[in-house]
C-alpha positions in Angstrom: 10.2 3.2 24.8 9.5 5.8 22.1 9.4 4.7 18.4 12.8 6.1 17.6 14.4 4.0 20.3 12.4 1.0 19.3 13.5 1.4 15.7 17.1 1.7 16.6 16.9 -1.4 18.8 15.2 -3.4 16.0 17.8 -2.3 13.4 20.7 -3.1 15.8 19.3 -6.5 16.5 19.0 -7.5 12.9 22.3 -5.9 11.8 24.1 -8.2 14.2 22.5 -11.4 13.0 24.5 -13.8 10.9 21.5 -14.6 8.7 20.5 -10.9 8.3 20.4 -11.0 4.5 18.0 -14.0 4.4 14.7 -12.9 2.8 12.6 -14.3 5.7 14.7 -12.5 8.2 14.4 -9.3 6.2 10.6 -9.6 6.1 10.6 -10.1 9.9 12.7 -7.0 10.2 10.4 -5.0 8.0 7.3 -6.2 9.9 8.8 -5.2 13.2 9.8 -1.8 11.8 6.3 -1.3 10.6 4.8 -2.3 13.9 7.1 0.2 15.7 6.6 3.1 13.2 3.2 2.4 11.6 4.8 2.3 8.1 8.2 2.0 6.4 9.0 5.3 4.6 11.9 5.5 2.1 14.3 6.7 4.8 13.5 3.7 7.0 13.8 1.4 4.0 17.3 2.7 3.5 18.2 2.1 7.1 16.7 -1.5 6.9 18.7 -2.2 3.8 21.9 -1.1 5.6 21.1 -3.2 8.6 20.4 -6.3 6.4 23.5 -5.6 4.3 21.4 -5.6 1.1 20.7 -3.0 -1.6 17.6 -0.9 -1.0 16.1 -2.4 -4.2 15.8 -5.7 -2.4 13.8 -4.0 0.4 11.5 -2.3 -2.2 11.0 -5.5 -4.0 10.0 -7.4 -0.9 7.6 -4.6 0.1 5.9 -4.9 -3.3 5.4 -8.6 -2.9 4.1 -8.3 0.7 1.1 -6.1 0.5 0.9 -5.8 4.3 4.1 -3.8 4.3 3.3 -0.1 3.7 5.6 2.7 2.8 3.0 5.3 4.1 0.6 5.2 7.0 -2.6 5.0 4.9 -5.6 3.1 6.3 -7.4 2.1 3.1 -6.4 0.9 -0.3 -8.5 1.3 -3.4 -7.4 -0.5 -6.6 -9.0 0.0 -10.0 -8.7 -2.7 -12.6 -7.4 -1.3 -15.8 -7.4 -4.5 -17.9 -8.9 -4.6 -21.4 -12.5 -5.6 -20.3 -12.6 -3.1 -17.4 -11.1 -0.4 -19.6 -13.8 -0.9 -22.2 -16.4 -0.6 -19.4 -15.2 2.9 -18.3 -12.7 2.0 -15.6 -10.7 5.0 -16.7 -13.5 7.4 -15.8 -13.7 5.8 -12.4 -10.0 6.2 -12.0 -10.2 9.8 -13.0 -13.0 10.4 -10.5 -10.9 8.8 -7.7 -7.9 10.9 -8.7 -10.1 14.1 -8.7 -11.6 13.2 -5.3 -8.4 11.9 -3.5 -5.8 14.2 -5.1 -3.1 11.5 -4.7 0.6 12.2 -4.7 3.1 10.4 -6.9 2.9 7.3 -4.6 -0.9 7.2 -4.9 -1.4 8.4 -1.3 -4.5 10.7 -0.9 -4.1 14.3 0.0 -5.2 13.5 3.6 -2.9 10.5 3.8 -5.7 8.0 4.6 -6.2 6.2 1.3 -3.8 4.7 -1.3 -5.0 4.6 -4.9 -3.6 1.8 -7.1 -4.2 0.3 -10.5 -3.9 -3.3 -11.5 -4.0 -4.6 -15.1 -6.4 -7.4 -14.4 -8.3 -8.9 -11.4 -9.4 -11.9 -13.5 -13.0 -11.0 -12.9 -13.7 -9.7 -16.4 -17.4 -10.8 -16.4 -18.2 -8.2 -13.7 -16.3 -5.2 -15.2 -15.5 -2.6 -14.3 -14.0 -3.8 -11.0 -12.8 -1.8 -8.1 -11.2 -3.4 -5.0 -11.4 -1.6 -1.6 -9.4 -3.0 1.2 -9.3 -6.4 -0.6 -13.1 -6.5 -1.1 -14.1 -6.6 -4.7 -16.8 -4.2 -5.9 -18.0 -5.6 -9.3 -19.7 -3.6 -12.0 -18.7 -0.4 -10.2 -20.4 2.8 -11.2 -19.6 6.4 -10.5 -22.3 6.4 -7.7 -20.7 3.3 -6.2 -17.3 4.9 -6.1 -18.6 8.1 -4.5 -20.6 6.0 -1.9 -17.4 4.0 -1.1 -15.4 7.2 -0.6 -18.1 8.7 1.6 -18.2 5.5 3.7 -14.4 5.5 4.1 -14.3 9.1 5.0 -17.2 8.7 7.5 -15.3 5.8 9.2 -12.2 8.1 9.5 -14.2 10.7 11.4 -15.6 8.2 14.0 
């Protein structure tokens, strides 16, 4: 079965459930859609909202709270802490370097589509500032050289 047929089948199944607007059911719907499609872009979020009988804002909110649900098919996520301590330790220059290297779109997805760049106001790891998280692994006291090495490592993995 191709992905379009699988998506239609998933949407039809959930649209006909009596509990389709229950949050746990919607999360199951979204996970199945992601498994079939690789990600849940805006157009598919709208179709999921229609099938669940809820506003698309509910879908977007659930996706924000469940970090495993992705709106784009990126493979890695880099998050830079921009809290007060990290900010005073030059996190902004690390963020600028990442933006220069990745050339992310408005959603933070890199030009090649493989990396999502995010910011978070605080990781609660202030003693090791500045902090950068890559695929949920903390890189404390990150330097410019560390960030470039991380990017090189991620890009090398993509080529393999």
